[in-house]
C-alpha positions in Angstrom: 61.9 -10.7 -46.5 65.1 -10.0 -44.6 65.2 -6.4 -45.9 61.7 -5.6 -44.6 62.4 -7.0 -41.2 65.5 -4.9 -40.8 63.5 -1.7 -41.6 61.0 -2.4 -39.0 63.7 -3.0 -36.3 65.4 0.3 -37.1 62.1 2.2 -37.0 61.2 0.9 -33.6 64.6 1.7 -32.2 64.5 5.3 -33.6 61.0 5.8 -32.2 62.1 4.6 -28.7 65.1 7.0 -28.8 63.1 10.1 -29.7 60.3 9.7 -27.1 62.4 11.5 -24.4 61.0 9.3 -21.5 63.6 7.9 -19.0 63.1 4.4 -17.8 61.6 4.0 -14.2 64.1 3.7 -11.3 64.8 0.2 -10.2 63.9 -0.3 -6.5 66.6 -2.0 -4.3 66.1 -5.5 -3.5 65.0 -5.9 0.2 67.2 -8.5 2.1 65.9 -9.7 5.5 68.3 -9.7 8.5 68.3 -11.7 11.7 68.5 -9.7 15.0 69.7 -10.8 18.4 69.3 -9.2 21.9 72.5 -9.3 23.9 72.0 -9.5 27.7 74.3 -10.1 30.6 74.5 -13.4 32.4 72.2 -14.4 35.2 75.1 -14.3 37.8 76.0 -11.0 39.6 79.2 -9.4 38.4 81.8 -9.2 41.1 84.9 -7.0 41.1 87.7 -7.3 43.6 89.9 -4.5 44.8 92.7 -4.4 47.4 92.2 -2.2 50.4 93.7 -1.3 53.7 92.0 -1.1 57.2 92.3 2.1 59.3 90.7 3.1 62.6 87.7 5.3 62.3 88.8 7.2 65.4 92.5 7.8 65.9 94.6 10.5 67.7 98.2 11.5 68.4 98.4 12.1 72.2 100.8 14.6 73.7 101.4 16.4 77.0 100.3 20.0 77.2 103.4 20.8 79.3 107.1 20.0 78.9 109.0 17.8 81.2 110.9 14.5 81.8 109.0 11.3 81.5 108.7 9.5 84.8 106.4 6.5 84.0 105.0 4.8 80.9 102.8 2.0 82.1 101.4 0.9 78.7 103.2 -0.7 75.6 102.4 -0.8 71.9 99.4 -3.0 71.3 97.9 -2.7 74.7 94.1 -2.2 75.0 93.3 0.8 77.2 90.1 2.2 78.8 88.9 5.7 78.6 90.5 7.8 81.3 93.4 5.3 81.8 96.8 6.7 82.7 99.2 6.4 79.7 102.2 8.2 81.0 103.4 10.6 83.7 105.9 13.5 83.7 108.0 14.3 86.8 105.7 16.7 88.6 108.4 18.2 91.0 108.8 21.6 89.4 105.0 22.0 88.7 104.1 21.0 92.4 106.5 23.7 93.7 104.9 26.3 91.5 101.5 25.2 92.6 102.5 25.5 96.2 103.9 29.0 95.7 100.7 30.1 94.0 98.7 28.6 96.7 100.4 30.7 99.3 100.1 33.8 97.3 96.4 33.0 96.9 95.8 32.4 100.6 97.4 35.7 101.4 95.5 37.7 98.9 92.2 36.0 100.0 92.8 37.0 103.6 93.6 40.6 102.6 90.5 40.8 100.5 88.3 39.6 103.1 89.6 42.1 105.6 89.4 44.9 103.1 85.7 44.0 102.5 85.0 44.5 106.1 86.9 47.7 106.5 85.6 49.4 103.5 82.1 49.3 104.9 83.1 51.3 107.9 85.2 53.6 105.8 88.5 52.5 107.4 90.1 52.0 104.0 89.6 54.0 100.8 87.7 52.5 97.9 90.9 52.6 95.8 92.7 50.4 98.3 89.8 48.0 98.3 89.7 47.8 94.5 93.5 47.1 94.5 93.2 44.2 97.1 90.4 42.7 95.1 92.4 42.9 91.9 95.3 41.2 93.7 93.0 38.4 94.9 91.5 37.8 91.4 95.0 37.6 89.9 96.2 35.2 92.6 93.2 33.1 92.0 93.9 32.9 88.2 97.6 32.1 88.8 96.6 29.3 91.2 94.2 27.9 88.7 96.8 27.8 86.0 99.4 26.2 88.3 96.9 23.4 89.3 96.1 22.8 85.6 99.7 22.5 84.6 100.2 20.0 87.5 97.3 18.0 86.3 98.7 18.1 82.8 101.7 16.1 84.0 99.5 12.9 83.8 98.4 11.8 80.3 95.0 10.0 80.2 93.4 8.1 77.4 90.7 10.3 75.8 88.7 7.2 74.6 88.9 3.4 74.8 91.1 1.8 72.1 94.5 0.3 71.4 98.0 1.8 71.6 99.1 1.7 68.0 102.4 3.3 68.5 104.6 4.6 71.3 106.9 7.4 70.1 109.1 8.1 73.2 111.0 6.1 75.9 110.9 6.5 79.5 113.0 9.2 81.2 113.2 11.2 78.0 112.6 15.0 78.0 109.5 15.8 75.9 108.2 19.2 74.7 104.6 20.4 75.1 102.4 19.1 72.2 105.1 16.6 71.2 103.5 13.4 70.1 103.9 10.6 72.6 101.4 7.9 71.6 99.1 7.1 68.6 95.8 5.8 69.9 93.2 4.1 67.8 89.6 3.1 68.5 89.1 -0.3 66.8 85.3 -0.5 67.6 84.6 1.0 64.1 87.0 0.5 61.3 87.4 2.2 57.9 88.3 0.1 54.9 90.1 2.4 52.4 89.8 1.2 48.7 90.9 3.0 45.6 88.1 2.7 42.9 87.9 3.7 39.4 85.4 6.4 38.6 83.2 4.1 36.6 82.7 1.9 39.7 82.2 4.9 42.0 79.2 6.0 40.0 77.6 2.6 40.7 78.1 2.6 44.4 75.0 3.7 46.3 74.3 4.9 49.8 72.0 3.1 52.1 69.2 5.5 51.3 69.6 4.8 47.6 69.3 1.0 48.3 66.1 1.5 50.2 64.6 3.6 47.4 65.7 0.9 44.8 63.8 -1.7 46.9 60.7 0.5 47.0 60.7 0.9 43.3 60.6 -2.9 42.7 62.8 -6.0 42.4 63.9 -5.0 38.9 65.9 -2.1 40.2 69.6 -2.8 40.3 71.7 -2.3 43.3 75.3 -2.6 44.4 76.5 -4.2 47.5 80.0 -4.3 48.9 81.8 -6.4 51.5 85.3 -7.1 52.7 87.2 -10.4 53.1 90.5 -11.2 54.9 93.0 -13.8 54.4 92.9 -14.9 58.0 89.1 -15.3 58.0 88.4 -17.4 54.9 84.8 -17.7 53.9 83.6 -14.8 56.0 82.2 -11.5 54.5 82.0 -8.3 56.4 79.4 -5.9 55.0 80.6 -2.3 54.2 78.6 0.9 54.3 
């Protein structure tokens, strides 16, 4: 009995080995996984950066002519109006030049008027008339330059603002185009902030904000404002 059973077992095993068919592949077992949606908080993200305040309009003021300072009626920190006198140079030398040019101009003008009458009757040549006319035009230009230089001895404020810095003292000799004052217009201020590039890409112009609003409330927007230690609780919108 035991010997017959062993023969049957060996026969079945040999038949299976000689069939040449591979066992079917085993499919991987499926394992379910839980998924989660990660979203930001409901509160807006706020990032703070240090900055500095500069005047949107500022200028270094200088005389167009050289000379000795005679008067400085303003000080650093003073508010000035447009056209207000900021400083004066001693005008003595420029006034003397103007008076000399004025005398030359008057003489040339009289000669030219006389020549204009004489040339009609042929009492002077056309060449003499042209020479007197050229002298008159030259004297006129010299007088205009002398008057302009005399006017330049007074320095006026080109716009309303605050005297941020005074670079000279009274009775000093100053050269033409040498900076005398730094004037700032504080009606409009620039807030200068250094931002990383990733933040710069998020900042939008006013037109972009309007387009975002037109697209719907789901469009994101970025706003900016400035705060100051001396004004706690106040926000100043930036553009």
